LOKOLVO-921959 format. One record per residue (C-alpha): x, y, z; residue number from 1; residue in three letters. Coordinates in pm, whole numbers, plus 50000, padded with zeros to 5 digits. Layout:
! residues N
@X: X Y: Y Z: Z kolti: NUM loba: ALA
...
***
This chain:
! residues 224
@X: 49981 Y: 50003 Z: 49996 kolti: 1 loba: MET
@X: 50268 Y: 50229 Z: 50054 kolti: 2 loba: LEU
@X: 50473 Y: 50194 Z: 49694 kolti: 3 loba: ARG
@X: 50115 Y: 50221 Z: 49567 kolti: 4 loba: ARG
@X: 50079 Y: 50576 Z: 49743 kolti: 5 loba: ILE
@X: 50467 Y: 50662 Z: 49651 kolti: 6 loba: ARG
@X: 50401 Y: 50564 Z: 49308 kolti: 7 loba: GLU
@X: 50076 Y: 50788 Z: 49297 kolti: 8 loba: ASP
@X: 50269 Y: 51081 Z: 49437 kolti: 9 loba: ILE
@X: 50551 Y: 51041 Z: 49157 kolti: 10 loba: GLU
@X: 50321 Y: 51029 Z: 48866 kolti: 11 loba: ALA
@X: 50218 Y: 51373 Z: 48951 kolti: 12 loba: VAL
@X: 50489 Y: 51535 Z: 48972 kolti: 13 loba: LEU
@X: 50649 Y: 51376 Z: 48688 kolti: 14 loba: ASP
@X: 50373 Y: 51494 Z: 48460 kolti: 15 loba: ARG
@X: 50221 Y: 51805 Z: 48616 kolti: 16 loba: ASP
@X: 50494 Y: 52090 Z: 48582 kolti: 17 loba: PRO
@X: 50311 Y: 52314 Z: 48849 kolti: 18 loba: ALA
@X: 50381 Y: 52018 Z: 49113 kolti: 19 loba: ALA
@X: 50661 Y: 52141 Z: 49318 kolti: 20 loba: ARG
@X: 50667 Y: 51865 Z: 49612 kolti: 21 loba: ASN
@X: 50536 Y: 51598 Z: 49785 kolti: 22 loba: TRP
@X: 50333 Y: 51805 Z: 50017 kolti: 23 loba: LEU
@X: 50196 Y: 52031 Z: 49762 kolti: 24 loba: GLU
@X: 50059 Y: 51714 Z: 49591 kolti: 25 loba: VAL
@X: 49929 Y: 51531 Z: 49862 kolti: 26 loba: ILE
@X: 49730 Y: 51826 Z: 50017 kolti: 27 loba: LEU
@X: 49610 Y: 51993 Z: 49656 kolti: 28 loba: THR
@X: 49528 Y: 51778 Z: 49429 kolti: 29 loba: TYR
@X: 49191 Y: 51614 Z: 49436 kolti: 30 loba: PRO
@X: 49270 Y: 51392 Z: 49185 kolti: 31 loba: GLY
@X: 49520 Y: 51145 Z: 49396 kolti: 32 loba: LEU
@X: 49234 Y: 51236 Z: 49663 kolti: 33 loba: HIS
@X: 48983 Y: 51058 Z: 49426 kolti: 34 loba: ALA
@X: 49237 Y: 50747 Z: 49317 kolti: 35 loba: LEU
@X: 49320 Y: 50725 Z: 49706 kolti: 36 loba: TRP
@X: 48942 Y: 50717 Z: 49770 kolti: 37 loba: GLY
@X: 48892 Y: 50467 Z: 49504 kolti: 38 loba: TYR
@X: 49128 Y: 50246 Z: 49559 kolti: 39 loba: ARG
@X: 48978 Y: 50165 Z: 49966 kolti: 40 loba: ILE
@X: 48647 Y: 50170 Z: 49789 kolti: 41 loba: ALA
@X: 48743 Y: 49873 Z: 49529 kolti: 42 loba: HIS
@X: 48861 Y: 49698 Z: 49868 kolti: 43 loba: TRP
@X: 48569 Y: 49733 Z: 50009 kolti: 44 loba: LEU
@X: 48370 Y: 49621 Z: 49664 kolti: 45 loba: TRP
@X: 48592 Y: 49315 Z: 49658 kolti: 46 loba: ASN
@X: 48507 Y: 49221 Z: 50002 kolti: 47 loba: HIS
@X: 48125 Y: 49231 Z: 49949 kolti: 48 loba: LYS
@X: 48080 Y: 49529 Z: 50138 kolti: 49 loba: LEU
@X: 47919 Y: 49706 Z: 49862 kolti: 50 loba: ARG
@X: 47707 Y: 49942 Z: 49997 kolti: 51 loba: LEU
@X: 47977 Y: 50120 Z: 50174 kolti: 52 loba: VAL
@X: 48193 Y: 50121 Z: 49910 kolti: 53 loba: ALA
@X: 47921 Y: 50327 Z: 49700 kolti: 54 loba: ARG
@X: 47860 Y: 50514 Z: 49981 kolti: 55 loba: LEU
@X: 48239 Y: 50603 Z: 50007 kolti: 56 loba: LEU
@X: 48245 Y: 50628 Z: 49625 kolti: 57 loba: SER
@X: 47953 Y: 50872 Z: 49635 kolti: 58 loba: LEU
@X: 48150 Y: 51087 Z: 49934 kolti: 59 loba: TRP
@X: 48458 Y: 51116 Z: 49711 kolti: 60 loba: MET
@X: 48259 Y: 51244 Z: 49468 kolti: 61 loba: ARG
@X: 48112 Y: 51542 Z: 49622 kolti: 62 loba: TRP
@X: 48454 Y: 51601 Z: 49785 kolti: 63 loba: PHE
@X: 48689 Y: 51637 Z: 49486 kolti: 64 loba: THR
@X: 48415 Y: 51604 Z: 49201 kolti: 65 loba: GLY
@X: 48519 Y: 51310 Z: 49035 kolti: 66 loba: ILE
@X: 48325 Y: 50971 Z: 48952 kolti: 67 loba: GLU
@X: 48506 Y: 50627 Z: 48978 kolti: 68 loba: ILE
@X: 48270 Y: 50315 Z: 49041 kolti: 69 loba: HIS
@X: 48475 Y: 50117 Z: 49266 kolti: 70 loba: PRO
@X: 48403 Y: 49789 Z: 49091 kolti: 71 loba: ALA
@X: 48588 Y: 49970 Z: 48797 kolti: 72 loba: ALA
@X: 49007 Y: 49835 Z: 48739 kolti: 73 loba: VAL
@X: 49256 Y: 50110 Z: 48761 kolti: 74 loba: ILE
@X: 49614 Y: 50033 Z: 48722 kolti: 75 loba: GLY
@X: 49947 Y: 50189 Z: 48851 kolti: 76 loba: ARG
@X: 50071 Y: 50548 Z: 48784 kolti: 77 loba: LYS
@X: 49730 Y: 50680 Z: 48719 kolti: 78 loba: CYS
@X: 49683 Y: 51049 Z: 48732 kolti: 79 loba: PHE
@X: 49419 Y: 51238 Z: 48722 kolti: 80 loba: ILE
@X: 49486 Y: 51631 Z: 48624 kolti: 81 loba: ASP
@X: 49266 Y: 51892 Z: 48770 kolti: 82 loba: HIS
@X: 48986 Y: 51628 Z: 48729 kolti: 83 loba: GLY
@X: 48673 Y: 51839 Z: 48781 kolti: 84 loba: MET
@X: 48413 Y: 51644 Z: 48626 kolti: 85 loba: GLY
@X: 48556 Y: 51307 Z: 48518 kolti: 86 loba: VAL
@X: 48349 Y: 50971 Z: 48541 kolti: 87 loba: VAL
@X: 48504 Y: 50608 Z: 48521 kolti: 88 loba: ILE
@X: 48219 Y: 50319 Z: 48479 kolti: 89 loba: GLY
@X: 48164 Y: 50055 Z: 48682 kolti: 90 loba: GLU
@X: 48332 Y: 49814 Z: 48388 kolti: 91 loba: THR
@X: 48584 Y: 50039 Z: 48285 kolti: 92 loba: CYS
@X: 48928 Y: 49900 Z: 48287 kolti: 93 loba: GLU
@X: 49277 Y: 50135 Z: 48303 kolti: 94 loba: ILE
@X: 49608 Y: 50018 Z: 48241 kolti: 95 loba: GLY
@X: 49923 Y: 50163 Z: 48380 kolti: 96 loba: ASP
@X: 50070 Y: 50520 Z: 48340 kolti: 97 loba: SER
@X: 49755 Y: 50663 Z: 48212 kolti: 98 loba: VAL
@X: 49694 Y: 51028 Z: 48223 kolti: 99 loba: THR
@X: 49311 Y: 51162 Z: 48196 kolti: 100 loba: ILE
@X: 49174 Y: 51544 Z: 48227 kolti: 101 loba: TYR
@X: 48912 Y: 51706 Z: 48341 kolti: 102 loba: GLN
@X: 48578 Y: 51636 Z: 48178 kolti: 103 loba: GLY
@X: 48660 Y: 51310 Z: 48033 kolti: 104 loba: VAL
@X: 48398 Y: 51032 Z: 48085 kolti: 105 loba: THR
@X: 48461 Y: 50665 Z: 48010 kolti: 106 loba: LEU
@X: 48128 Y: 50536 Z: 48024 kolti: 107 loba: GLY
@X: 47815 Y: 50356 Z: 47863 kolti: 108 loba: GLY
@X: 47649 Y: 50422 Z: 47535 kolti: 109 loba: THR
@X: 47310 Y: 50319 Z: 47700 kolti: 110 loba: GLY
@X: 47118 Y: 50015 Z: 47917 kolti: 111 loba: LYS
@X: 47365 Y: 49734 Z: 47808 kolti: 112 loba: GLU
@X: 47453 Y: 49460 Z: 48070 kolti: 113 loba: THR
@X: 47759 Y: 49280 Z: 48127 kolti: 114 loba: GLY
@X: 48100 Y: 49463 Z: 48003 kolti: 115 loba: LYS
@X: 47981 Y: 49801 Z: 47907 kolti: 116 loba: ARG
@X: 48234 Y: 50035 Z: 47934 kolti: 117 loba: HIS
@X: 48579 Y: 50099 Z: 47752 kolti: 118 loba: PRO
@X: 48855 Y: 49918 Z: 47844 kolti: 119 loba: THR
@X: 49242 Y: 50147 Z: 47816 kolti: 120 loba: ILE
@X: 49573 Y: 50034 Z: 47762 kolti: 121 loba: GLY
@X: 49906 Y: 50173 Z: 47894 kolti: 122 loba: ASN
@X: 50048 Y: 50474 Z: 47844 kolti: 123 loba: HIS
@X: 49692 Y: 50655 Z: 47716 kolti: 124 loba: VAL
@X: 49646 Y: 51035 Z: 47740 kolti: 125 loba: LEU
@X: 49296 Y: 51090 Z: 47748 kolti: 126 loba: ILE
@X: 49239 Y: 51505 Z: 47703 kolti: 127 loba: ALA
@X: 49005 Y: 51783 Z: 47834 kolti: 128 loba: THR
@X: 48630 Y: 51690 Z: 47797 kolti: 129 loba: GLY
@X: 48714 Y: 51373 Z: 47556 kolti: 130 loba: ALA
@X: 48441 Y: 51108 Z: 47579 kolti: 131 loba: LYS
@X: 48509 Y: 50726 Z: 47524 kolti: 132 loba: VAL
@X: 48197 Y: 50567 Z: 47533 kolti: 133 loba: LEU
@X: 48121 Y: 50181 Z: 47516 kolti: 134 loba: GLY
@X: 48310 Y: 49818 Z: 47541 kolti: 135 loba: SER
@X: 48558 Y: 49941 Z: 47321 kolti: 136 loba: ILE
@X: 48932 Y: 49885 Z: 47360 kolti: 137 loba: LYS
@X: 49191 Y: 50197 Z: 47367 kolti: 138 loba: VAL
@X: 49551 Y: 50039 Z: 47251 kolti: 139 loba: GLY
@X: 49877 Y: 50150 Z: 47434 kolti: 140 loba: ASP
@X: 50056 Y: 50485 Z: 47409 kolti: 141 loba: TYR
@X: 49744 Y: 50657 Z: 47232 kolti: 142 loba: VAL
@X: 49637 Y: 50964 Z: 47272 kolti: 143 loba: LYS
@X: 49252 Y: 51094 Z: 47241 kolti: 144 loba: ILE
@X: 49242 Y: 51485 Z: 47149 kolti: 145 loba: GLY
@X: 49050 Y: 51722 Z: 47360 kolti: 146 loba: ALA
@X: 48636 Y: 51704 Z: 47274 kolti: 147 loba: GLY
@X: 48637 Y: 51396 Z: 47106 kolti: 148 loba: SER
@X: 48391 Y: 51106 Z: 47132 kolti: 149 loba: VAL
@X: 48557 Y: 50762 Z: 47074 kolti: 150 loba: VAL
@X: 48319 Y: 50511 Z: 46980 kolti: 151 loba: LEU
@X: 48512 Y: 50259 Z: 46833 kolti: 152 loba: LYS
@X: 48888 Y: 50024 Z: 46906 kolti: 153 loba: ASP
@X: 49197 Y: 50260 Z: 46859 kolti: 154 loba: VAL
@X: 49470 Y: 50038 Z: 46806 kolti: 155 loba: PRO
@X: 49810 Y: 50120 Z: 46976 kolti: 156 loba: PRO
@X: 50014 Y: 50394 Z: 46894 kolti: 157 loba: HIS
@X: 49748 Y: 50635 Z: 46767 kolti: 158 loba: SER
@X: 49627 Y: 50975 Z: 46818 kolti: 159 loba: THR
@X: 49244 Y: 50986 Z: 46805 kolti: 160 loba: VAL
@X: 49043 Y: 51385 Z: 46742 kolti: 161 loba: VAL
@X: 48718 Y: 51468 Z: 46657 kolti: 162 loba: GLY
@X: 48349 Y: 51356 Z: 46661 kolti: 163 loba: ILE
@X: 48319 Y: 51094 Z: 46636 kolti: 164 loba: PRO
@X: 48640 Y: 51037 Z: 46702 kolti: 165 loba: GLY
@X: 48895 Y: 50961 Z: 46377 kolti: 166 loba: ARG
@X: 49289 Y: 50839 Z: 46387 kolti: 167 loba: ILE
@X: 49526 Y: 51102 Z: 46239 kolti: 168 loba: VAL
@X: 49824 Y: 50988 Z: 46340 kolti: 169 loba: ILE
@X: 49923 Y: 50594 Z: 46359 kolti: 170 loba: GLN
@X: 50279 Y: 50503 Z: 46438 kolti: 171 loba: ASN
@X: 50373 Y: 50797 Z: 46395 kolti: 172 loba: GLY
@X: 50283 Y: 50885 Z: 46058 kolti: 173 loba: ARG
@X: 49967 Y: 51063 Z: 45974 kolti: 174 loba: ARG
@X: 49698 Y: 50851 Z: 45883 kolti: 175 loba: VAL
@X: 49572 Y: 51007 Z: 45485 kolti: 176 loba: LYS
@X: 49221 Y: 51127 Z: 45515 kolti: 177 loba: ASP
@X: 49036 Y: 51400 Z: 45345 kolti: 178 loba: ASP
@X: 48828 Y: 51452 Z: 45699 kolti: 179 loba: PHE
@X: 48881 Y: 51809 Z: 45795 kolti: 180 loba: ASN
@X: 48877 Y: 51902 Z: 46146 kolti: 181 loba: GLN
@X: 48882 Y: 52269 Z: 46089 kolti: 182 loba: ILE
@X: 48610 Y: 52328 Z: 45869 kolti: 183 loba: ASN
@X: 48365 Y: 52124 Z: 46004 kolti: 184 loba: LEU
@X: 47994 Y: 52048 Z: 45831 kolti: 185 loba: PRO
@X: 47730 Y: 52239 Z: 46053 kolti: 186 loba: ASP
@X: 47420 Y: 52008 Z: 45992 kolti: 187 loba: PRO
@X: 47185 Y: 52269 Z: 46140 kolti: 188 loba: ILE
@X: 47295 Y: 52528 Z: 45950 kolti: 189 loba: ALA
@X: 47292 Y: 52358 Z: 45629 kolti: 190 loba: GLU
@X: 46943 Y: 52284 Z: 45754 kolti: 191 loba: ASP
@X: 46842 Y: 52653 Z: 45767 kolti: 192 loba: CYS
@X: 47005 Y: 52741 Z: 45446 kolti: 193 loba: ASP
@X: 46789 Y: 52491 Z: 45270 kolti: 194 loba: ASP
@X: 46464 Y: 52606 Z: 45415 kolti: 195 loba: LEU
@X: 46573 Y: 52959 Z: 45315 kolti: 196 loba: ARG
@X: 46639 Y: 52873 Z: 44965 kolti: 197 loba: LYS
@X: 46271 Y: 52714 Z: 44945 kolti: 198 loba: GLU
@X: 46083 Y: 52979 Z: 45159 kolti: 199 loba: LEU
@X: 46244 Y: 53247 Z: 44870 kolti: 200 loba: GLN
@X: 46102 Y: 53017 Z: 44627 kolti: 201 loba: LEU
@X: 45794 Y: 52979 Z: 44733 kolti: 202 loba: LEU
@X: 45719 Y: 53360 Z: 44764 kolti: 203 loba: ARG
@X: 45881 Y: 53382 Z: 44404 kolti: 204 loba: LYS
@X: 45581 Y: 53129 Z: 44307 kolti: 205 loba: GLU
@X: 45325 Y: 53281 Z: 44519 kolti: 206 loba: LEU
@X: 45419 Y: 53638 Z: 44352 kolti: 207 loba: GLU
@X: 45348 Y: 53479 Z: 44033 kolti: 208 loba: GLU
@X: 45006 Y: 53344 Z: 44125 kolti: 209 loba: LEU
@X: 44922 Y: 53690 Z: 44246 kolti: 210 loba: ARG
@X: 44992 Y: 53859 Z: 43902 kolti: 211 loba: ARG
@X: 44842 Y: 53569 Z: 43737 kolti: 212 loba: GLU
@X: 44510 Y: 53605 Z: 43943 kolti: 213 loba: MET
@X: 44511 Y: 53983 Z: 43903 kolti: 214 loba: LYS
@X: 44525 Y: 53927 Z: 43513 kolti: 215 loba: GLY
@X: 44252 Y: 53664 Z: 43504 kolti: 216 loba: VAL
@X: 44022 Y: 53930 Z: 43744 kolti: 217 loba: LEU
@X: 44071 Y: 54238 Z: 43469 kolti: 218 loba: LYS
@X: 44002 Y: 54031 Z: 43260 kolti: 219 loba: HIS
@X: 43666 Y: 53918 Z: 43344 kolti: 220 loba: ASP
@X: 43602 Y: 54291 Z: 43476 kolti: 221 loba: ILE
@X: 43662 Y: 54382 Z: 43115 kolti: 222 loba: THR
@X: 43422 Y: 54093 Z: 43016 kolti: 223 loba: ASN
@X: 43134 Y: 54230 Z: 43231 kolti: 224 loba: LEU
***
């Protein structure tokens, strides 16, 4: 237990340039507090004290803003930076030396049963606001970009960005893809533009009908 605590502290010092010393890390890092609370809750869960484990998990959520289900499996040297809004689901499995930033969700996609949360490999970085959903596998040394939504398996040594997540770098080489991450389509704006064009066409047809009706009325009046 003491060795695991020391590894958790060293993980923070190694990966966060703002961390200056052990005491500061122990006292001021909610990600570290959440991990320690999770490890106790996980032990309670495995020893059939599941209500107590859930209550401890809930208390740590109130205290740190990080929700980790006690049944989840988290490896060594995990670092949750800042951490507010992080959610780690019940059947999630996380490898060693994983870095998770604030707002990350490792969750499910519905009301499935069984294994419904992702499996994260070793040395993975999951950036701010990323969502990894469903019973998928993320390989070792993967980087997931901020705000990405990952719904499919990701092979090792890849970089994933976008909604839905797409592999843009694999094994150090850029993947050829015509997907433009800057000029993304806006379906709502496109629908509004289509409606505006249709409205203009209807107005034009209505004006033509009005002119035709005026012509018919003038003709009838003249005949009278």
